[in-house]
C-alpha positions as CSV (number, residue, x, y, z in Angstrom):
1,X,6.1,-11.4,-12.1
2,X,5.4,-10.2,-8.5
3,X,4.0,-6.7,-8.1
4,X,6.0,-4.5,-5.7
5,X,4.0,-3.5,-2.6
6,X,2.5,0.0,-2.8
7,X,4.3,2.9,-1.2
8,X,2.8,3.7,2.2
9,X,3.2,7.2,3.5
10,X,1.7,8.2,6.9
11,X,1.4,11.7,8.2
12,X,1.3,11.6,12.1
13,X,1.9,13.7,15.2
14,X,3.9,12.5,18.2
15,X,1.0,12.7,20.7
16,X,-1.8,11.1,18.5
17,X,-3.1,7.8,19.9
18,X,-4.5,6.8,16.5
19,X,-1.2,7.5,14.9
20,X,0.5,5.2,17.4
21,X,-2.1,2.5,16.8
22,X,-1.7,2.8,13.0
23,X,2.1,2.4,13.2
24,X,1.8,-0.6,15.6
25,X,-0.6,-2.2,13.2
26,X,1.4,-1.6,10.1
27,X,4.5,-3.0,11.8
28,X,2.6,-6.1,13.0
29,X,1.4,-6.6,9.4
30,X,5.0,-6.3,8.1
31,X,4.2,-3.3,6.1
32,X,7.0,-0.8,5.5
33,X,6.0,2.8,5.6
34,X,7.5,6.3,5.4
35,X,6.4,8.7,8.2
36,X,6.2,12.4,8.2
37,X,5.6,14.6,11.2
38,X,2.6,17.0,10.9
39,X,3.9,19.2,13.7
40,X,6.5,20.6,11.2
41,X,4.7,23.4,9.3
42,X,6.1,22.6,5.9
43,X,4.9,18.9,6.3
44,X,1.5,20.0,7.5
45,X,1.2,22.2,4.4
46,X,2.4,19.3,2.2
47,X,-0.3,17.0,3.7
48,X,-3.0,19.6,3.2
49,X,-2.0,20.2,-0.4
50,X,-1.9,16.5,-1.2
51,X,-5.0,15.4,0.7
52,X,-7.2,18.4,1.4
53,X,-7.4,17.6,5.1
54,X,-5.7,18.7,8.3
55,X,-6.1,15.7,10.6
56,X,-3.9,12.9,11.9
57,X,-3.3,10.3,10.9
58,X,-3.4,10.5,7.2
59,X,-2.3,7.4,5.3
60,X,-1.5,7.2,1.6
61,X,-1.3,3.8,0.0
62,X,-0.2,4.3,-3.6
63,X,-2.7,6.9,-4.8
64,X,-5.4,6.0,-2.2
65,X,-5.9,8.4,0.7
66,X,-7.2,7.4,4.1
67,X,-7.8,9.7,7.1
68,X,-9.7,9.8,10.3
69,X,-9.4,7.5,13.3
70,X,-7.4,4.3,13.0
71,X,-10.5,2.1,13.4
72,X,-12.2,4.0,10.5
73,X,-9.1,3.6,8.3
74,X,-8.3,0.0,9.0
75,X,-10.9,-1.7,6.7
76,X,-9.8,0.3,3.7
77,X,-6.2,-0.1,4.5
78,X,-6.6,-3.8,4.9
79,X,-8.1,-4.0,1.4
80,X,-5.6,-1.5,-0.2
81,X,-2.7,-3.4,1.2
82,X,-4.1,-6.8,0.2
83,X,-4.1,-8.0,3.7
84,X,-6.6,-10.7,4.8
85,X,-5.1,-12.5,7.8
86,X,-4.7,-10.9,11.2
87,X,-6.5,-7.9,10.0
């Protein structure tokens, strides 16, 4: 039996360079994700309640939470997503 890939949820803002880099990388890796816009007050409150932080980007992979710059998230995301090649 093949495990389903974990749900990936990203909290981003339209002007965040790290958010754009994260989305490009996920797309290049073939990882489907759900995106939520932190510029919407209710989304910002949701992200704060779920993660305890107010930064962009925030990435949730299953129950794991990653935040900070894209380069700082990438090693953990690579592992959490089970990616090894082209990481």
